[in-house]
C-alpha positions as CSV (number, residue, x, y, z in Angstrom):
1,M,-73.1,21.0,3.9
2,K,-73.7,20.0,0.4
3,R,-70.4,20.1,-2.0
4,E,-72.2,22.7,-4.0
5,D,-72.3,25.3,-0.8
6,V,-68.9,24.2,0.2
7,L,-67.5,25.3,-2.9
8,R,-69.5,28.6,-2.9
9,L,-67.9,29.1,0.5
10,K,-64.7,28.7,-0.7
11,K,-65.0,31.1,-3.5
12,A,-66.8,33.4,-1.1
13,I,-63.9,33.6,1.4
14,E,-61.2,33.8,-1.5
15,S,-63.0,36.6,-2.6
16,D,-63.3,38.1,0.6
17,R,-59.7,37.5,1.0
18,M,-58.9,39.0,-2.3
19,S,-60.6,42.1,-1.9
20,M,-57.9,44.7,-3.0
21,T,-58.9,48.5,-3.1
22,A,-58.6,50.7,-5.9
23,A,-56.0,52.7,-3.3
24,G,-53.9,49.4,-2.7
25,L,-53.8,48.5,-6.4
26,D,-52.7,52.2,-6.7
27,V,-49.8,51.9,-4.4
28,I,-48.4,48.6,-6.0
29,I,-48.5,50.1,-9.5
30,D,-46.8,53.3,-8.0
31,D,-44.1,50.8,-6.7
32,L,-43.7,48.8,-10.0
33,K,-43.5,52.0,-11.8
34,S,-40.7,53.4,-9.7
35,V,-38.4,49.7,-10.1
36,L,-39.4,49.3,-13.7
37,S,-38.5,52.5,-14.6
38,D,-34.7,51.8,-13.3
39,Y,-34.5,49.6,-16.2
40,F,-36.9,51.0,-18.9
41,F,-38.1,54.0,-20.4
42,F,-42.2,53.6,-20.7
43,S,-44.9,56.3,-21.5
44,A,-47.9,54.4,-19.9
45,S,-48.6,53.3,-16.5
46,P,-47.9,49.5,-16.1
47,T,-51.3,47.7,-15.5
48,L,-51.8,45.0,-12.6
49,D,-54.1,42.0,-12.7
50,I,-55.0,40.0,-9.8
51,K,-56.9,36.5,-10.0
52,V,-57.6,33.9,-7.3
53,Q,-56.8,30.4,-8.5
54,G,-56.8,27.3,-6.7
55,G,-56.4,29.3,-3.6
56,K,-53.3,31.2,-4.9
57,Y,-52.7,34.5,-6.2
58,V,-52.2,34.6,-10.1
59,V,-50.5,38.4,-10.5
60,E,-50.0,39.5,-14.3
61,I,-48.3,42.8,-14.5
62,K,-48.2,44.4,-18.3
63,V,-46.0,47.3,-19.3
64,I,-45.0,48.3,-22.7
65,A,-41.5,49.7,-22.9
66,D,-40.4,52.4,-25.1
67,A,-36.8,51.5,-25.0
68,L,-34.0,50.0,-22.6
69,R,-32.1,51.9,-19.9
70,T,-28.4,51.4,-19.6
71,F,-27.6,49.8,-16.5
72,A,-24.9,47.7,-15.0
73,K,-24.1,45.0,-12.0
74,I,-22.8,46.5,-9.0
75,G,-20.8,44.3,-6.7
């Protein structure tokens, strides 16, 4: 098998593994909203970008906060 074929196959496998459905992304974003709303006031939903680089997942989360919530460490 040629090197180019191996690289193409590797990319196809990584891409297939990364096939996140829109419903799956919505679940993660809902969880992020729940956690982040404990610490921030925000007017727009967080955005989520997941990429595969070098066999690892790079996850980028972006949210624009309008203000911080008051909180204290418990325990």
